C-alpha positions as CSV (number, residue, x, y, z in Angstrom):
1,M,112.3,113.0,132.6
2,L,110.5,115.5,130.3
3,P,113.5,116.5,128.1
4,T,114.3,112.6,127.9
5,H,110.8,111.9,127.0
6,H,110.8,114.8,124.4
7,S,114.0,113.8,122.6
8,T,113.2,110.2,122.1
9,A,109.6,111.4,120.8
10,I,111.2,113.5,118.2
11,P,113.1,110.9,116.2
12,E,110.0,108.5,116.3
13,L,107.9,111.2,114.7
14,Q,110.5,112.1,112.1
15,E,110.5,108.3,111.3
16,I,106.7,108.1,110.9
17,T,106.9,111.4,108.8
18,N,109.5,109.9,106.6
19,S,107.6,106.8,106.1
20,N,104.4,108.3,105.3
21,T,106.7,110.3,102.5
22,L,108.2,107.4,101.3
23,I,104.8,105.2,101.0
24,V,103.1,108.0,99.2
25,E,106.0,108.4,96.6
26,I,106.0,104.5,96.0
27,N,102.4,104.6,95.4
28,S,102.7,107.3,93.0
29,Q,105.6,105.6,91.0
30,V,103.9,102.4,91.0
31,A,100.7,104.1,89.4
32,L,103.0,105.9,86.9
33,F,105.1,102.7,86.0
34,R,101.6,101.2,85.2
35,D,100.7,103.9,83.3
36,L,103.8,104.1,81.1
37,L,103.7,100.4,80.5
38,I,100.3,101.0,78.8
39,H,101.9,102.9,75.9
40,I,104.2,100.1,75.0
41,G,103.5,99.1,71.6
42,S,101.4,102.0,70.9
43,S,102.1,105.0,68.8
44,K,103.4,106.9,72.1
45,D,106.2,103.9,72.3
46,C,109.7,105.4,71.7
47,P,113.2,105.0,73.1
48,E,112.6,107.8,75.5
49,L,109.5,105.9,76.8
50,R,111.6,102.8,77.5
51,E,114.5,105.0,79.3
52,K,111.7,106.3,81.5
53,V,110.4,103.0,82.3
54,R,113.9,101.7,83.1
55,K,114.6,104.7,85.3
56,L,111.5,104.7,87.1
57,R,111.6,100.9,87.8
58,R,114.9,101.1,89.3
59,S,113.8,104.3,91.6
60,C,111.1,102.2,92.7
61,V,112.7,99.2,93.7
62,E,115.4,101.3,95.8
63,A,112.5,103.2,97.2
64,C,110.8,99.9,98.4
65,K,114.2,98.4,99.7
66,H,114.8,101.8,101.5
67,T,111.5,102.0,103.0
68,C,111.7,98.3,104.2
69,Q,115.0,98.7,105.7
70,L,113.6,101.8,107.6
71,I,110.4,100.0,108.9
72,L,111.5,96.5,109.6
73,P,114.0,96.7,112.2
74,Q,111.6,99.1,114.0
75,M,109.1,96.1,113.7
76,K,111.5,93.3,114.9
77,Q,112.6,95.3,117.9
78,T,109.1,96.0,119.1
79,N,108.0,92.5,118.7
80,V,111.1,91.2,120.6
81,A,110.4,93.6,123.6
82,D,106.6,92.8,123.5
83,G,106.8,89.3,122.7
84,I,104.0,89.6,120.5
85,T,103.3,90.4,116.8
86,T,102.1,94.0,116.4
87,E,100.4,95.5,113.3
88,N,102.2,98.7,111.6
89,S,100.0,100.3,108.9
90,H,103.3,101.6,106.8
91,L,104.6,98.0,106.8
92,I,101.3,96.5,105.6
93,L,100.9,99.4,102.9
94,L,104.5,99.0,101.6
95,F,103.6,95.0,101.4
96,Y,100.7,95.3,99.0
97,L,102.1,98.2,97.3
98,A,105.3,95.8,96.3
99,Q,103.2,93.0,95.3
100,L,101.3,95.5,92.9
101,F,104.7,96.5,91.7
102,L,106.0,92.8,91.4
103,R,103.1,92.1,89.3
104,E,103.9,95.2,86.9
105,L,107.3,93.9,86.5
106,F,106.1,90.7,85.4
107,K,104.1,92.4,83.0
108,S,106.7,94.6,81.8
109,Y,108.9,91.5,81.4
110,R,106.6,90.1,78.8
111,L,106.0,93.3,77.0
112,I,109.9,94.3,76.3
113,Q,110.2,90.6,75.1
114,E,107.5,90.6,72.7
115,V,107.6,94.5,71.8
116,P,111.5,95.2,71.7
117,M,112.8,98.6,70.9
118,D,115.8,99.4,69.0
119,M,118.0,101.4,71.2
120,S,121.0,101.4,69.1
121,G,121.0,105.1,68.5
122,Y,119.5,106.5,71.7
123,Y,122.7,106.4,73.8
124,D,125.2,107.2,71.3
125,N,123.9,111.0,71.1
126,R,123.3,111.4,74.8
127,A,125.8,111.5,78.1
128,G,123.9,108.8,79.5
129,P,124.8,105.6,81.3
130,S,128.5,104.5,81.2
131,N,129.5,102.1,78.6
132,L,132.7,101.1,80.7
133,G,131.5,97.3,80.4
134,N,131.7,97.4,76.8
135,V,134.9,99.1,76.4
136,I,136.5,96.2,78.7
137,S,135.2,93.5,76.6
138,Q,135.8,95.2,73.4
139,I,139.7,95.4,74.5
140,L,139.4,91.6,75.7
141,L,137.9,90.3,72.7
142,C,139.3,92.8,70.3
143,K,136.1,93.2,68.4
144,Q,133.2,95.7,68.6
145,I,130.3,95.2,71.1
146,T,126.8,96.7,70.4
147,P,124.9,96.6,73.7
148,D,121.6,94.7,73.9
149,F,119.3,97.1,75.5
150,N,116.4,94.8,75.6
151,Q,118.1,91.6,76.8
152,E,120.0,93.7,79.5
153,E,116.7,95.2,80.5
154,L,115.1,91.6,80.8
155,C,118.1,90.8,83.0
156,S,117.6,93.6,85.1
157,I,114.0,93.1,85.7
158,T,114.9,89.5,86.9
159,K,117.0,90.6,89.3
160,D,114.6,93.4,90.5
161,S,111.8,90.7,90.8
162,Q,114.0,88.4,93.1
163,E,114.8,91.6,95.2
164,L,111.3,92.2,95.6
165,N,110.5,88.7,96.4
166,K,113.1,88.8,99.4
167,I,111.5,91.8,100.6
168,L,108.1,90.6,100.5
169,A,109.1,87.4,102.3
170,E,110.9,89.6,105.1
171,M,107.8,91.4,105.3
172,Q,105.0,88.7,105.3
173,E,106.2,87.7,108.9
174,F,104.6,90.9,110.1
175,I,101.4,91.0,108.0
176,P,98.2,90.0,109.6
177,Q,97.1,86.6,108.7
178,Q,93.6,86.9,109.1
179,D,93.1,89.1,106.1
180,Q,91.2,86.6,104.2
181,F,90.5,88.9,101.4
182,L,93.9,90.4,100.6
183,E,96.4,88.7,98.3
184,K,99.5,86.8,99.8
185,T,102.8,86.7,98.5
186,S,101.9,82.9,97.6
187,A,99.2,84.0,95.4
188,L,102.0,85.7,93.1
189,N,104.5,83.0,93.1
190,G,101.6,80.2,92.6
191,D,100.7,77.5,94.7
192,E,99.0,74.0,94.3
193,N,95.3,75.3,94.8
194,G,95.7,78.3,92.8
195,P,94.9,79.2,88.9
196,W,98.8,79.2,88.3
197,P,100.4,75.9,89.8
198,A,103.8,76.4,91.3
199,K,105.7,74.2,89.3
200,R,104.0,75.4,85.9
201,R,104.4,79.4,86.9
202,R,108.1,78.8,87.6
203,N,108.6,77.7,84.4
204,S,106.7,79.9,82.5
205,I,108.2,83.0,84.3
206,Y,111.3,82.4,86.5
207,K,112.7,79.8,84.3
208,N,112.6,81.7,81.1
209,M,113.7,84.9,82.7
210,G,116.8,83.0,84.2
211,L,117.8,81.7,81.1
212,L,118.1,85.2,79.7
213,C,120.2,86.8,82.3
214,C,123.5,88.4,81.0
215,V,126.7,87.3,81.9
216,S,128.1,91.0,82.3
217,R,126.7,93.4,84.3
218,P,124.4,95.9,82.5
219,N,126.3,98.8,81.2
220,Y,123.4,101.3,81.7
221,L,122.8,100.7,85.3
């Protein structure tokens, strides 16, 4: 019995360690993302900064998705087996970090919309993102196409925001409802009793963001 118990305990300990590491990393990424956004529109703003913001945003979204996929199945199995909803500190931390990050995504969307950056010469001199999409479009349309970094970035932020909302919706089922002083997903999306009614907020953010979505896939992702 001892070897069996030991063999099952090691994977559980490893999962806890991995979750701790991922949560700490996401916390650092969200904080760094916020710090980088502070410089948009300032004297420190430049194409290199915008590229850092883009890469960090994508990295943080993927980290949230990966951590959620790591924690949620374990939570679902435990709740089904016990018949009750149990708390998971890692899931709760991830939930509120994802909420903070979603707010920063909204802010980054507005900043890029109001303070666009000329990136026309940035990728030309670097072996960066693939431009295969533009090459195919140029062949089909028989004309030169200049990628619009700002519009593609707005589309990408919209997609990331939608993915984060899905993650938050999945996690909220396992978040303690008695936390009256902690922000819920509805506070971000807007509700009838909140400062931003759902209809008004949807019109002001999601509708406008949706109108700017690109038909083709962003060539720098």
